[in-house]
N, C-alpha and C positions, 0 to 999 in steps of 0.2 A: 577292076571296076573303078572308074574315076569318080571323084567327089562331085564334079560338075553334073553328073547324071542324077545325083540324089537331090540336088538343090534345084528348085524351079527357076526358070529363066528370070533374070532381073527385070526385064521389061514388062513381063506379065504381072509380077508382084507390084511394080510401080503403078501400073494402070489400075489395079484393084485398090491401092491406097488412095489414089487420086479420086476414084469414083466414090469411095466411102467418105472421104473428106467433103466432097461436093454434096453428097446426100445429107451429111450432118449439118453443113452450113446452110443448106436450103431448108432444113427442118426447123431452124431457128426463126426464119421469116414466116409470117402467116400466109396461108394460101389465099390468093385473091383471084377472083374470076376476071376475065378480060373486060375492061371498061369500068371496073368497079374501083372505087378509091379506098385506100386503107385509112382507118380512123387515126386521128392524131392524139387520141387520149393517152395511149401508152407513152408516147414521146413527151407530152406535156407533164404527165405524172412523173416521169423519170427526171426531167429537167427541174421540176418543182422540188422533188425530193433532194436532188443534188444541191439546189439553192438553199433549202432549209437546213440541210446538214452543214453547209458552209457557214451560214449565219450562226448556227448553234456553236460551231467550232470557234468562230471569232468571239462570240459571247463568253465562252469558257476561257479562252486565252486572255481576254480583256479583264475578266474577273480575277483570274490568278495573278495577272500583272498588278492589279490594284491592291490585292492582298499583300503582294511582295513590297509594294511601295510603303504601305503602313508598317510592315515589319522592319523595313530599312530605316524609316524615320525613328521608330522605337529604339533600334540598335544605335543609331547616331546619338540620340539623347542619352542613352546609357553610357556610351563612350565619352561624351562630354562631361557627364557627372563624375565618372571615374577619374577622368583627367583632372578635374577640379579638386577632387579628394586627394589625389596623389600630390598635387602642388601644395595643398594645405599641409599635408603630412611632411613633405620635404621642408617647408618653411618652419614647421614646429621643431623638426630635428635640427635644422640649422640654428635656430634660436637657442635650443638647449645645449648644443655642443659648441657654442661660440666661446672664444678664449676668455672673455670677461665673465661669462656665466660659470665656466669651469673653475676660474680662479676664485670666485666668490663661494662656490660650493666647497672647494678645497679649504678655504679659510674657515668656513663654517664647521668643517670636520676637525679643525685644529692644526692644519698643515701650515707651515711657514715657508715663504719663498726664500730661496738661497740667495745670499748677498754676493758671495764669491763662489760660483760653481766651479767644481773641478772636473776636468775632462780626462778620460782615460784614452790613451792611444795603445793599440795592440802591439805596435812595433817596440815601444819602450818596455812593456811588460815581458816580452819574449827575450829581449837582450838581458834583462836583469836576472831571469831564471837561468839562462845559459851561461 
């Protein structure tokens, strides 16, 4: 027994599918008697609903964009403030660690500057050991 005998012919199945699809497509459209006009109420309601949804979407997007602009401005002000604070801190550190300031602080602690500083070279100390 061949498999083709168990399967219905393709053309018959295709015709049934096309007929069912046509029936479904026609059931979407309202039945209208010959010479009678279809009301435009559904179309107007649909177009109005799409328009209102579009406007609401634009309103929401615009509102969110405005909120983001305020947040961005706030963050920019914070960045400017922190930058100013960082510069002030760097200036204070530079003032405290200046050579004149360190020398005066060392003098206040009782340190004396060397008149004749001695420098050690590693090469000389290695030769003397060996």
